[in-house]
C-alpha positions in Angstrom: 18.2 16.8 26.6 15.4 14.1 26.6 16.9 10.3 26.8 15.6 8.6 22.8 12.2 6.5 24.3 11.2 9.7 26.6 7.3 10.3 25.3 8.1 14.4 23.4 10.9 12.7 21.6 11.5 16.4 20.2 13.2 16.0 15.6 15.5 14.5 15.3 15.3 11.3 18.2 14.4 8.3 18.8 11.1 6.9 19.9 9.9 3.9 20.1 6.1 3.9 20.5 5.3 3.8 17.6 7.1 0.7 17.4 5.8 -0.8 20.3 2.3 -0.3 18.7 3.2 -1.3 15.7 4.9 -5.0 16.5 1.4 -5.5 19.2 -1.0 -4.6 15.9 1.0 -7.4 14.3 1.0 -10.1 16.6 -3.0 -9.4 17.4 -3.0 -10.0 13.1 -1.1 -13.4 13.4 -4.1 -14.7 16.6 -6.5 -13.6 13.9 -4.9 -15.4 11.6 -4.5 -18.2 13.4 -8.3 -17.9 14.5 -9.6 -17.9 11.2 -7.7 -21.1 10.2 -8.3 -22.3 13.2 -12.4 -21.4 12.5 -12.3 -23.0 8.9 -11.4 -26.0 9.6 -14.4 -26.3 12.4 -16.4 -25.2 9.6 -16.1 -23.3 6.2 -19.3 -20.7 7.5 -17.5 -19.6 10.7 -13.8 -19.9 8.6 -15.3 -16.7 6.7 -16.7 -14.7 9.3 -14.2 -14.9 11.0 -12.2 -13.8 8.3 -14.2 -10.4 8.5 -11.4 -9.5 11.5 -8.9 -11.5 11.0 -7.6 -11.5 7.4 -8.4 -7.0 7.8 -5.9 -7.5 11.1 -2.5 -9.5 9.5 -2.8 -7.2 6.8 -3.1 -3.9 9.2 -0.4 -4.7 12.1 1.4 -5.4 8.1 0.9 -2.1 7.5 2.3 -0.8 10.7 4.0 -2.6 11.1 6.2 -1.8 7.6 7.0 2.5 8.3 6.7 2.6 12.1 11.0 1.6 11.8 11.4 4.8 8.8 9.8 7.5 11.5 10.8 6.7 14.4 13.9 9.5 14.2 10.7 11.9 13.1 9.8 12.8 16.7 6.5 11.7 18.2 3.4 12.6 17.1 5.0 11.6 13.1 6.1 8.4 15.4 3.3 6.9 16.8 0.3 8.8 14.2 1.9 6.8 11.2 1.9 3.3 12.0 -1.5 4.5 13.6 -3.0 6.0 10.6 -1.8 2.7 8.0 -2.7 0.4 10.2 -6.1 2.1 10.4 -5.5 2.8 6.3 -5.0 -1.0 5.7 -7.0 -2.2 8.0 -10.0 -0.2 6.2 -8.6 -1.8 2.6 -7.9 -4.8 2.9 -11.2 -5.1 4.8 -12.8 -4.1 1.3 -10.8 -6.7 -0.1 -12.0 -10.0 1.5 -15.9 -8.7 1.4 -15.1 -8.0 -2.5 -14.0 -10.8 -2.5 -16.5 -12.9 -0.8 -19.8 -11.6 -2.9 -17.9 -11.2 -6.3 -14.6 -14.9 -6.4 -16.7 -16.8 -4.2 -19.8 -17.8 -5.6 -18.3 -18.7 -8.3 -15.3 -20.9 -6.9 
């Protein structure tokens, strides 16, 4: 029988690979938000440009971290693939939301 943290863990055994990936992604997202704040303090234009990557990166990490604990026992492919898929989906949706915000709402402020 395999231990819980080995790659290739069968259904029902715990693997933390997806949780580690999600945690790293969330950490990068938090650093990206700090970078967005620093860039915004330097220049409004620079803050806007950095936020096109920083804000979606945070939501990608958040989405991955929300899903990762729930799929730890579903086997390695699901435990790794689900957080990565949700993270990528969150990045795309948040990127579109930021773009729509800057195109539709920002000019009227």
